[in-house]
C-alpha positions in Angstrom: -0.4 -0.1 0.0 1.1 3.2 -0.8 2.3 5.7 2.1 0.2 7.7 4.3 -1.6 10.4 2.8 0.5 13.5 3.4 3.8 11.9 4.7 5.9 10.2 2.2 8.7 7.7 3.5 12.0 7.9 3.6 14.1 4.7 2.8 17.8 5.1 3.4 20.1 2.8 1.2 23.6 3.0 3.4 26.9 1.1 4.1 30.3 2.6 5.0 32.4 0.1 3.0 33.4 1.1 -0.5 32.5 -1.4 -3.9 29.3 -2.7 -2.5 27.1 -1.6 -5.0 25.2 0.9 -3.1 24.5 3.2 -5.7 23.6 0.6 -8.3 21.0 -1.0 -6.0 19.7 2.2 -4.9 18.5 3.0 -8.5 17.1 -0.2 -9.2 15.3 -0.4 -6.1 13.6 2.9 -7.1 12.3 1.9 -10.2 11.4 -1.6 -8.9 9.6 0.1 -6.2 8.2 2.7 -8.5 6.7 -0.1 -10.9 5.5 -2.2 -8.0 3.3 0.2 -6.9 2.1 1.2 -10.3 0.7 -2.2 -11.0 -0.8 -2.8 -7.3 -2.9 0.3 -8.1 -5.8 -1.9 -10.0 -8.3 1.2 -9.7 -8.4 4.7 -9.1 -8.2 5.2 -4.8 -7.2 8.3 -2.5 -3.4 7.7 -2.1 -0.7 10.3 -1.2 0.2 12.7 -4.1 1.6 16.3 -5.2 0.7 18.8 -2.4 0.3 21.9 -4.9 4.2 22.1 -4.9 4.9 21.9 -8.6 2.4 24.5 -9.5 -1.3 24.1 -10.9 -2.7 20.2 -10.7 -3.9 18.6 -13.7 -7.1 19.2 -14.8 -7.9 15.5 -14.1 -6.7 16.1 -10.3 -9.1 19.2 -9.5 -11.7 17.0 -8.0 -9.4 15.4 -5.7 -9.6 15.0 -2.2 -7.8 17.6 -0.1 -4.0 16.9 0.2 -2.7 14.2 -2.2 -3.8 12.1 -4.6 -2.9 9.5 -7.2 -3.8 6.5 -8.8 -3.0 3.3 -10.6 -2.5 2.8 -14.1 -6.1 2.6 -15.0 -6.4 6.3 -13.5 -3.4 7.3 -15.9 -1.7 8.3 -12.8 1.9 7.0 -11.2 2.6 6.9 -7.5 5.8 9.3 -6.6 8.8 8.0 -6.1 11.9 10.1 -5.8 15.4 9.2 -5.7 18.0 11.7 -4.1 21.7 11.1 -4.3 23.3 12.0 -1.1 26.5 10.5 -2.5 28.8 13.7 -2.1 32.0 11.5 -2.6 30.8 9.9 -5.8 27.9 12.8 -7.0 28.5 11.8 -10.8 27.8 8.1 -10.8 24.1 7.7 -10.2 23.1 10.0 -13.2 25.9 7.3 -15.4 24.0 4.5 -13.9 20.4 5.7 -14.9 21.5 7.4 -18.7 21.2 10.9 -16.8 22.5 14.3 -17.6 21.3 16.5 -15.1 21.0 20.3 -15.4 20.6 21.2 -11.9 21.3 19.8 -8.8 21.0 19.2 -4.8 23.9 22.2 -4.4 21.1 23.9 -6.7 18.5 23.5 -4.6 20.3 24.1 -1.4 21.1 27.8 -2.7 17.3 28.1 -3.8 16.4 27.4 -0.3 18.5 29.8 1.1 17.2 32.3 -1.1 13.3 31.2 -0.4 11.8 28.8 1.5 9.0 28.0 -1.4 11.7 27.1 -4.5 9.9 25.1 -6.8 11.0 21.6 -6.5 10.2 20.2 -9.7 12.7 22.6 -11.6 15.5 20.9 -9.6 14.5 17.0 -10.8 14.8 15.2 -13.2 12.6 12.4 -15.1 14.2 9.0 -16.0 12.5 6.9 -19.0 10.6 5.0 -16.2 9.2 7.9 -15.1 11.2 7.7 -11.8 11.8 11.4 -10.4 15.7 11.9 -9.7 17.4 14.7 -7.7 21.3 14.5 -8.2 23.5 15.1 -6.7 26.6 17.8 -7.2 29.3 15.8 -9.8 31.8 18.3 -8.4 32.8 17.6 -4.5 33.7 21.1 -4.0 30.2 22.2 -4.6 28.5 19.5 -2.4 29.9 21.4 0.8 27.4 24.1 0.3 25.0 21.4 1.2 24.7 21.1 5.0 22.5 19.2 7.6 19.9 22.1 7.6 19.4 22.2 4.2 18.8 18.5 4.0 16.5 18.5 6.6 14.3 21.2 4.8 14.4 19.1 1.2 13.3 15.9 3.1 10.5 17.5 4.7 9.6 18.8 0.6 10.3 15.7 -0.8 8.0 13.8 1.8 5.0 16.1 1.2 5.3 15.7 -2.6 6.1 12.1 -2.8 4.9 8.7 -1.6 8.4 7.4 -1.4 11.8 8.8 -1.1 14.9 6.8 -1.7 18.1 7.8 -0.6 21.4 6.8 -1.9 24.1 7.8 0.9 27.5 8.8 1.1 29.4 5.9 3.3 30.3 8.1 6.3 28.6 9.4 9.4 29.2 13.1 9.4 26.4 15.4 10.4 24.7 15.4 6.9 24.3 11.5 7.1 23.2 11.4 10.3 20.3 13.4 9.8 19.4 11.5 6.8 19.8 8.1 9.1 17.4 10.0 11.8 15.0 10.9 9.2 14.6 7.7 7.7 11.8 5.6 8.5 13.7 2.6 6.8 17.5 2.2 6.7 18.6 -0.6 4.3 22.1 -1.1 5.4 24.3 -3.0 2.7 27.1 -5.7 3.4 29.4 -7.8 1.0 29.4 -11.9 1.8 33.2 -11.3 3.0 35.1 -10.6 5.9 35.7 -7.0 5.2 32.0 -6.5 4.8 30.7 -8.1 8.2 33.2 -6.1 10.1 32.2 -2.6 8.3 28.3 -3.9 8.6 29.0 -4.6 12.7 30.8 -1.2 12.5 27.5 0.4 11.0 25.4 -1.0 13.2 27.3 -0.2 16.4 27.6 3.3 15.3 23.8 3.8 14.4 23.0 2.7 17.7 25.1 4.9 19.5 24.0 7.9 17.8 20.4 6.8 19.3 19.1 5.5 15.4 16.4 3.0 16.3 17.2 -0.7 16.1 14.1 -1.2 14.3 14.6 0.5 11.5 18.0 -1.2 10.5 17.6 -4.0 7.8 20.6 -6.0 6.7 20.9 -6.6 2.9 23.6 -9.0 1.6 24.5 -7.5 -2.0 26.3 -10.0 -4.5 25.2 -13.2 -2.6 26.3 -16.5 -3.9 29.8 -15.0 -4.8 32.5 -18.0 -5.4 34.5 -18.2 -2.4 31.8 -15.9 -0.2 30.8 -16.6 3.0 27.3 -18.2 3.1 24.0 -17.0 4.3 23.5 -19.1 6.8 27.0 -18.4 8.4 26.3 -14.5 7.7 23.3 -14.7 10.0 24.7 -16.9 12.7 27.4 -14.1 13.0 25.4 -11.1 12.7 22.5 -12.3 15.1 20.3 -10.7 13.0 17.6 -11.1 10.6 18.5 -10.8 6.8 16.2 -8.6 4.8 17.1 -9.7 1.7 20.2 -11.4 -0.5 20.8 -10.1 -3.8 22.6 -12.6 -6.2 25.7 -12.0 -7.8 25.3 -11.5 -11.5 28.3 -9.6 -12.7 27.6 -9.8 -16.5 24.2 -8.2 -16.1 25.1 -5.8 -13.6 28.4 -4.6 -15.7 26.2 -4.4 -18.6 23.7 -2.4 -17.5 25.7 0.1 -15.7 27.8 0.7 -18.9 24.6 0.6 -20.9 23.3 3.6 -18.4 19.9 1.3 -18.5 19.1 -0.2 -15.0 18.8 -4.1 -15.0 15.4 -3.9 -13.9 14.4 -2.3 -17.1 17.1 -4.0 -19.0 17.0 -7.6 -18.1 13.5 -7.6 -16.2 13.8 -11.6 -15.9 17.0 -12.1 -14.8 18.0 -13.6 -10.9 19.3 -10.4 -9.9 15.7 -8.0 -11.3 13.7 -10.4 -9.9 15.7 -10.0 -6.4 15.2 -6.6 -6.6 11.4 -6.7 -7.3 10.7 -8.8 -4.6 13.0 -6.5 -2.1 10.5 -3.5 -3.3 7.5 -5.3 -2.4 8.8 -6.4 1.2 9.8 -2.8 1.3 6.2 -1.6 0.9 5.1 -4.5 3.2 7.5 -3.8 6.0 6.8 0.4 6.1 2.8 -0.3 5.6 3.0 -2.7 8.8 5.2 -0.1 10.7 2.4 2.7 9.7 -0.2 0.6 11.5 1.5 -0.6 14.4 2.1 3.1 14.9 -0.5 4.7 14.1 1.4 7.5 13.0 1.7 9.4 9.5 5.5 10.5 10.4 8.9 9.2 10.1 9.9 6.2 13.0 11.7 9.0 15.2 13.5 8.5 18.2 11.5 8.6 21.6 9.5 11.6 22.6 10.4 13.4 25.6 9.6 11.3 29.0 9.7 8.0 27.1 12.2 5.3 27.6 14.2 4.8 24.8 15.3 1.3 23.8 18.3 0.2 25.6 21.4 -0.4 23.5 22.8 -3.8 23.0 25.5 -4.3 25.5 29.0 -3.7 24.1 32.2 -2.9 25.7 32.6 0.8 24.5 28.9 1.5 24.5 28.5 1.1 28.2 30.8 4.4 28.2 28.5 6.4 29.7 30.1 9.8 29.4 30.8 8.8 25.5 27.0 8.1 25.2 26.0 11.1 26.6 28.0 13.1 24.6 26.7 11.3 21.5 23.0 12.2 22.6 24.0 15.7 23.4 26.1 16.2 19.7 22.9 14.7 17.9 20.5 17.1 19.6 22.7 20.1 18.8 22.7 19.1 15.0 18.8 19.0 15.3 18.7 22.5 16.9 20.7 23.9 13.9 19.7 25.7 10.9 20.7 25.3 7.6 23.2 28.2 7.7 24.9 27.1 11.1 26.1 24.1 9.8 29.2 22.4 8.0 31.1 25.8 8.1 34.3 24.4 9.4 36.0 23.6 6.0 35.1 26.4 3.5 33.9 29.6 5.2 35.6 32.5 6.1 36.9 32.8 9.2 34.8 35.7 10.9 31.7 33.6 9.6 33.2 30.5 11.5 33.5 32.4 14.4 30.0 33.6 14.5 28.4 30.2 13.7 31.0 28.8 16.3 29.3 31.2 19.3 25.5 30.2 18.1 26.7 26.7 18.1 28.1 27.0 21.5 25.2 28.4 23.0 23.2 26.1 22.1 25.7 22.8 23.0 25.7 24.9 26.3 21.7 24.7 26.8 21.9 20.9 25.4 24.6 19.8 27.7 23.2 21.4 30.8 19.8 19.6 30.0 21.3 16.4 29.7 24.2 16.8 32.1 22.2 17.6 35.1 20.5 14.2 35.2 23.6 12.2 34.9 25.4 14.4 38.1 28.3 15.7 35.4 30.9 17.6 36.9 31.3 21.5 35.6 34.7 20.7 34.4 33.6 17.7 31.9 30.8 19.9 31.4 32.7 22.4 29.6 34.7 20.0 27.9 31.9 18.3 26.4 30.6 21.4 24.8 34.0 22.4 23.4 34.1 18.9 21.8 30.6 19.0 20.2 32.0 22.1 18.8 35.0 20.9 17.6 33.0 17.9 16.3 30.7 20.2 14.3 33.2 22.5 12.9 36.5 21.0 12.9 38.2 17.4 13.2 36.6 16.2 16.8 39.6 15.0 19.0 42.1 16.1 16.5 40.8 19.9 17.1 42.8 20.4 20.2 46.0 19.0 19.0 45.9 21.4 15.9 45.7 24.5 18.2 48.7 23.2 20.2 51.7 25.2 19.0 54.4 22.9 20.2 52.9 19.9 18.3 54.1 19.7 14.8 52.7 16.2 13.4 49.4 14.6 14.4 49.4 10.2 13.6 46.4 8.1 14.0 47.0 5.0 14.1 43.2 3.3 13.9 40.8 4.4 15.9 42.5 3.6 19.4 45.9 4.8 18.7 46.6 8.3 18.2 50.4 9.9 18.3 51.5 13.3 18.2 55.0 15.0 17.8 56.2 17.3 20.3 59.4 19.3 20.2 60.9 16.6 17.4 59.5 13.2 20.0 56.5 11.3 19.6 54.0 10.9 22.5 50.8 8.3 22.9 47.8 10.6 23.7 44.9 9.6 25.5 42.1 10.0 22.9 40.8 7.6 20.9 38.1 7.2 18.7 34.9 5.2 19.1 35.6 3.2 15.9 36.9 3.1 11.8 33.7 4.9 10.9 34.5 7.6 13.4 38.1 8.1 11.9 37.0 8.0 8.4 34.3 10.6 9.0 37.4 13.1 9.7 39.3 12.1 6.8 36.2 12.5 4.6 35.7 15.9 6.0 39.1 17.1 5.1 39.4 15.5 1.6 36.1 16.5 0.1 36.5 20.1 0.3 39.8 19.9 -2.0 38.1 17.8 -4.6 40.0 14.6 -3.5 38.1 11.0 -2.7 39.1 8.2 -0.4 37.1 4.8 -0.4 38.3 1.0 -1.3 39.0 1.6 -5.2 41.2 4.7 -4.1 42.4 4.1 -0.9 45.1 6.5 -0.6 44.7 10.1 -0.3 46.8 13.4 -0.2 45.2 16.6 0.9 45.5 19.9 2.9 43.8 21.9 5.4 42.7 25.2 5.2 46.3 26.6 7.4 48.1 24.2 4.4 48.9 21.7 6.6 49.9 18.8 4.8 47.4 15.3 5.5 48.0 12.1 4.6 45.2 9.1 4.8 45.3 5.1 3.8 42.2 3.3 4.7 41.4 -0.7 4.7 42.2 -2.9 2.9 45.7 -1.5 2.5 45.8 -0.1 6.2 45.0 -3.7 8.4 44.8 -2.1 11.6 42.1 0.9 10.7 42.0 4.0 8.9 45.9 5.6 9.0 45.7 9.6 9.0 48.9 11.9 9.3 48.9 15.7 9.5 52.0 17.6 9.0 51.2 20.6 10.8 52.1 23.9 9.4 52.6 27.3 11.4 50.3 29.8 11.6 52.7 32.3 10.4 55.5 30.7 8.3 58.7 30.5 9.6 61.5 32.9 8.3 65.1 32.1 8.1 65.6 34.3 11.2 63.2 31.6 12.9 65.4 29.0 11.6 68.6 30.8 13.0 66.7 31.2 16.4 65.8 27.6 16.5 69.6 26.6 15.7 68.8 25.3 12.4 71.3 27.0 11.1 74.1 29.7 11.9 74.0 33.5 10.6 76.8 32.9 8.1 75.0 29.8 6.0 71.5 32.2 6.1 73.5 34.9 4.7 75.4 32.5 2.2 72.1 31.0 1.1 70.3 34.0 0.9 73.1 35.6 -2.0 72.5 32.1 -3.5 68.9 32.6 -3.7 69.1 36.1 -4.8 72.1 35.1 -7.1 69.3 32.9 -9.0 71.2 29.7 -8.2 69.4 26.2 -8.8 69.3 24.7 -5.2 67.8 21.1 -4.0 66.7 20.7 -0.3 67.1 17.2 0.7 66.5 15.5 3.7 64.5 12.4 5.2 60.6 12.3 6.1 59.7 15.0 8.7 63.5 16.9 8.3 61.8 20.2 7.5 62.5 20.5 3.9 59.2 22.2 2.9 59.6 24.7 6.1 63.1 25.2 4.5 62.2 25.6 1.3 59.6 28.0 2.2 61.9 30.1 4.3 64.7 30.4 1.1 61.3 31.4 -1.1 61.5 34.5 0.8 64.5 36.0 -0.6 63.4 36.2 -4.1 62.5 39.6 -5.6 59.1 41.0 -5.5 59.6 41.8 -8.9 59.8 38.2 -10.5 57.1 35.8 -11.5 57.2 32.4 -9.5 54.9 29.6 -10.3 54.7 26.5 -7.7 54.0 22.8 -8.4 53.2 20.6 -6.0 51.2 17.2 -5.3 49.0 18.8 -2.4 49.6 22.7 -2.1 51.4 23.7 1.1 53.9 26.3 0.4 53.0 29.5 1.5 55.3 32.4 -0.3 55.0 36.0 0.4 55.5 37.5 -2.5 52.6 38.6 -4.8 53.0 36.9 -8.3 52.7 33.6 -7.5 50.9 31.0 -9.6 50.2 28.1 -7.8 49.7 24.8 -9.3 48.5 21.3 -8.0 48.3 18.0 -9.1 45.3 16.5 -9.7 44.7 12.3 -8.9 42.5 10.6 -10.9 39.1 10.2 -11.0 36.8 7.2 -10.3 36.8 6.2 -13.6 40.7 6.2 -13.7 41.0 9.6 -15.7 41.6 12.6 -15.3 44.8 12.9 -13.6 47.4 15.3 -13.8 50.7 14.5 -12.6 53.4 17.0 -11.9 55.5 16.4 -14.6 52.3 17.6 -16.6 52.7 20.7 -14.8 56.3 21.3 -15.0 55.7 21.2 -18.9 53.2 23.7 -18.9 54.4 25.9 -16.6 57.3 26.6 -19.1 54.6 28.2 -21.4 53.8 30.3 -18.8 56.8 32.9 -18.9 57.7 32.0 -14.9 60.9 33.4 -13.6 61.2 31.0 -11.3 59.6 27.2 -10.6 58.9 26.0 -7.5 58.3 22.2 -7.3 57.3 21.1 -4.1 59.1 17.9 -4.2 60.3 15.5 -7.2 60.1 12.0 -6.8 59.6 10.6 -10.3 59.7 11.5 -14.0 59.2 15.2 -13.5 63.0 15.2 -12.6 63.8 15.6 -16.1 61.4 18.2 -16.9 63.0 19.9 -13.8 66.5 19.6 -15.0 65.7 20.7 -18.6 63.9 24.0 -17.0 66.8 24.9 -14.7 69.5 24.1 -17.9 67.3 26.5 -20.4 67.0 30.0 -18.7 64.9 29.5 -15.8 67.9 29.5 -13.0 67.0 30.3 -9.6 64.7 27.5 -9.4 64.2 25.4 -6.0 62.7 21.9 -5.0 63.2 19.1 -2.5 64.2 15.6 -2.7 64.4 12.8 -0.3 67.6 11.5 0.2 69.9 11.0 3.2 73.2 13.1 1.8 73.9 15.3 -1.1 75.6 12.3 -3.0 72.4 10.1 -2.5 70.6 13.4 -4.1 72.7 12.8 -7.6 72.2 9.2 -7.5 68.1 9.7 -6.8 68.1 12.2 -9.7 69.6 9.7 -11.9 67.2 7.1 -11.2 64.1 9.4 -11.5 65.6 10.5 -14.7 65.9 6.9 -15.9 61.9 6.3 -14.5 60.8 8.3 -17.5 61.5 5.2 -19.8 63.6 7.8 -22.1 66.9 5.8 -23.2 69.4 8.3 -22.4 73.0 7.6 -21.8 74.1 7.6 -18.2 76.6 10.0 -18.6 74.2 12.4 -20.7 71.9 12.2 -17.5 74.8 13.1 -14.9 76.2 16.1 -17.1 72.6 17.3 -17.4 72.2 17.1 -13.3 75.7 18.3 -13.0 74.8 21.5 -15.1 71.7 22.1 -13.6 72.1 22.1 -10.0 74.2 24.4 -8.6 73.6 23.8 -4.6 72.3 21.0 -2.3 71.1 21.7 1.4 70.9 18.5 3.4 68.4 18.9 6.3 68.4 16.1 8.9 66.6 15.6 12.0 68.7 14.6 14.8 68.1 12.2 17.6 67.0 15.0 20.2 64.1 15.6 17.8 66.2 19.0 16.6 66.0 19.7 12.6 69.5 21.1 11.1 71.0 22.0 7.9 73.8 19.6 8.3 75.6 20.2 5.0 75.5 22.7 2.1 77.0 21.4 -0.8 78.0 22.6 -4.1 77.9 20.4 -7.4 81.0 21.4 -9.4 80.7 19.7 -12.4 82.1 16.4 -14.4 85.3 14.7 -14.0 85.4 12.1 -16.2 82.1 9.8 -15.5 81.6 11.2 -12.0 80.0 14.3 -10.7 81.9 16.4 -8.2 81.1 18.3 -5.6 82.6 20.4 -2.1 81.4 20.8 1.0 81.2 24.5 1.9 79.3 24.5 5.1 78.7 21.6 7.7 77.2 20.7 11.2 79.5 18.8 13.3 78.3 17.0 16.4 80.6 17.2 19.1 80.8 14.7 22.0 78.0 13.3 24.2 74.4 14.5 24.2 73.8 16.9 27.2 70.3 17.1 28.7 68.6 15.8 26.0 70.2 18.3 23.5 72.7 17.1 20.5 75.7 19.3 20.8 77.6 20.3 17.8 78.7 23.5 15.6 78.2 24.8 12.5 81.4 25.2 10.5 82.6 26.6 7.2 84.7 24.1 5.0 86.7 27.4 4.2 86.3 26.4 0.4 84.7 29.1 -1.8 82.2 28.5 -4.1 82.7 28.2 -7.7 79.9 30.9 -8.4 81.2 33.3 -6.1 82.2 35.8 -8.6 83.3 39.5 -7.8 79.7 40.6 -7.5 78.7 37.8 -5.1 81.9 38.2 -3.1 81.7 41.6 -2.8 78.2 41.0 -0.8 79.7 38.1 1.2 83.1 36.3 1.9 83.1 32.6 3.2 84.9 32.8 6.7 87.2 30.2 7.8 85.2 28.8 10.4 81.5 30.2 12.5 80.2 29.2 15.3 76.4 28.9 16.0 74.5 27.2 19.1 74.0 23.3 18.5 
């Protein structure tokens, strides 16, 4: 039977594991549900229909009773089903599967609702050949950031008034938007694959739903691709999950793949296939379940959490759920989200600092009120209440537990090794913190919040990503199945104010004489490579050296994930792009280096060379773009030369080794070796000049060195910065007039 008059039903299709066929299932289920409902309406009857949102009703409907009316095929009308794409990480997939080319989408509707609450809903929907209405998600991930939980709440209200059934294809995340969608859903279909990772993710999804007070009676489990060779059998799955299975969709890879590639859902293209029949049965079962829920509740709306004063269903026992403080915070967090409007949420990663601060103040007031109400009964101490308010605000606007570490100026790196291990680097030393996450899904939520605004994606098909925070801090994430102990997140923090060479002298990273020499080298347009190991401070030094570039020169920076922050005005910043979900559209650093040569640069700064782009960089340095800077991973200046040689060979060009070495020797003037010492300090340990070729060998000479002296005292490595007494071969009369290498200089070690 159709949904209750005046109040459509929301069906969420959800699952945090990537590659489980969530979008394909949602598309085919929506069409099957619509066709099943139309076929069941043998004669005209009063059922929920359009509510005047789309303008004047057709003449045939003028005599309909108040509210919405829709009949079966005999009446020439269709039951209203709408499919909504909430997959903000792969927004372009749903139109591909349906063969649609949407002109407008969810972000456009959200923007219209900001302007007016009476936006014409029909203008933002597409119609599939089956008659199914579709509200698409923005294909560009950056555009998806404008859609907030508040927007979704308004849109769901409009859709439930206009349609009998609303199918949601959801993002695999428990971010505030998805929590809103899950709470608004009358039925949630949790999808799992018949393998151990699928069962693991499903258990985590069930646990996280319960921790967020999402009613267990709304959760139904569906096994997709059942019967796949080597997969876990259905009886074993049911025993393992201890929960009834809603349905099992059989594996038919050829049918599904052909359907997706042709852009025609398989329930239409091959209606009698096993997978199509299974989805049709699922549609009938969904109708029956929702009808029985409606009869048992006697309510028109969604199955919502218990009303105030009623006892909420007790969650199932689990070790972390027994932590009353965690449960209290989750409950408070959810109530705060529900109390926000569309302009007070999801501002943390994309808006201006002033807008964020105003929104944070508003949300803090709401959180204070909610926490006071809940904590009073729990007997929570004032200090714990204040801490809970701060954590709630941080989770809404930032990165939750990690926000405190990001604000701490002494912390330079944050390392999350799965949900239960969070390390930080403080003053060069690693420390294990007392912060933990609930499960993998909560870590994934943090990762997705970071990567989405910068147009990156991470899922099982693309399980590694480099990104950046708004302040320029560098982020790397890697998730299962590559990360065996859960998602791993590494954040290399950047100072709010970029370090200058004066700061580095104050930190004893180099001596005054070394700084003066490097300044003259940059101003004299010498090609410099900063070398060092991971976390040695290469990028910080490169950023500091770039400040010596004259303001009138045009600079182009090229990076994998943009993190350099140059102080000059005439700077063009280029960033490499990873492939899209189809494996296309990648733009590598090498492509950007070649393109940069057509952009009339005075200087090219490559954040790091680690592949074939080394050849293009060397050629640029040798063809009029002197004064270029870059970094490379190497443990010593001689190793830099070997690495460059290897990277050039990686291009696949059949060049003689001698020709490569001649290119390197003529292009590179100086190698600055940066090291992190055993006390955690970072210092320039060598400044080495590349002289040229002698026979088959590139010759070099050290100009400066840091020499350790004696044992470590009070945890600090003792040593001295020294000049070797050798004069740089490129120090001509003009250069020497500004600077003369001393025989020996001492600095703090």
